[in-house]
Steps between C-alpha positions, in 0.01 A plus 500: 500500500546174308710685245724642774555150650574363155765771443662430839501127429645555151771731634586252775524216245720710270740599781512140624594374153768766463644419840492127433660507155723808525694399812730224385828414664798582281737207491844568360647212308876484543705503183671169430871490573712507186644165406876481529686470173600141433865426546677371191544127505857405586660182375845348517742651247611264223872485420651282227873422501697397195777244461788520747850534353854593598472334841796563729560454872364852575270588207283393209321671211130481416220717365189612688162591353217636716177393329261630768555762770225351721312830516781692669788716380832327430763679711799261474591235247775239542603163642675424823 
């Protein structure tokens, strides 16, 4: 009889341990959002003008050199 009670107690302990340690809540960890790509740093374009010559009432001559595009495409070049 003692052996039968011992087996019941052992089986109960084993099932209790399985139930206690096997039943865990599954927590899903969300994936981190992807970081946006950094925008290229924009600066002010740098334009160097040369000497002014042939000045008239309606016009003048000079040279223009663009030394930095400021991080953007040059679409028009000239003086007004």
